[in-house]
C-alpha positions, 0 to 999 in steps of 0.5 A: 916952804913945801912949794913956791905956790902952795903952802904946807897947810894947803898940801896937808889939807889935801892929804886929809882930803885924800884920806877922807876919800879913802873912807868915802870910797869904802862907804860908797862901795858898801852902801851900794845895793847888794841886789840890782833893782831890776823892775821899774817899781823897785826903782821907783821905791828907791826914793825911800831906800835909806842906804841908796839915798845916803850913798847919793849924798856921800857921792856928791860930797866925795867928788869935790873932796877928791877933786881938791886932793887930785888938783893939789897933787897935780899942782905939785907935779906941775914943774915936773910934767906940766902938760900931764899935770894940766891934763889930769886936772882938766879931766878930774874937774870934768869927772867931778862936775859931770858926776856932781850934776848927775847925782844932784839931779838924782837926789832932788829931781828923780828921787825927791820929785818924780819917784816920790810923787809916782805912787800917789799920782793919777794914771796920766801923771804916772805915765808922764812921770814914768817917761821922765824917770826912764828918760833920765835913767838913759841919760845917766847911763850916758853920763856915767860913760863920760865920768868913767872916761874922764876918770881914766884920763885923769888917773892915767895922766896923773900917774904918768906925771908922778912917775920918777926914780923915787920909790915912793913916787913910783908906788903912788904912780903905779896905784894911779895907773892901775886904776886904768885897767880897772876903769876899762873893765868897768866900761867893758862890763857896763857898756859892752856886755863883757861880764867882768863884774867879778873882777870889779867886785874883787879889785875896786874895794881894795885898790881905790881906797888903798890908792887914796890912802897912799896919796894922803901919805905921799902928800903929807910926806911932801910937807915933811921933805920940803919943811925947813927942818928937813933941809 
């Protein structure tokens, strides 16, 4: 068997999940608006913006599929480095939970209720809705900071747990660890005015899909190496 606690089918499912997230990562990047919605009126209209709403739905599913792939990977590394594997699982679970909650609120409450009701609301209702919308936008900024920090911890711990003398392990570990500087750049750009978005635009759409595609191969390889035919 591939593992004492994991079946080959579970690992293969995780490999497929990781490959799916490589695709959804690309989709999330290219569904992002090419120009920022700066004014309040622009942001209110987002509830009727097809690519934006599609991106939210893709994002909601993406985090759960990615969490499954990361959790299976951490489980496979448990016997090698249990503390780092556990830390990565907790961090990724926190990342997925916070992001899923935030995205669900954006889909159903901010866009489905508040923004959709704003145009036809009376003046008093508009004031109330504007306050609610602006308040959640601030809350979402704080949630995104937590999401980025959790992802930074998760990828760092998983990359460190995967590091070994095996060349494929080192390649996968390196890709995971490279997400660390990219996440730091994202935090510095989004929250500390570093103006490094050009680096994110160049690196993210290459590194993250590649990392998840390689992880899919790493997981599938585990089933081949540990199968009875390979022994």
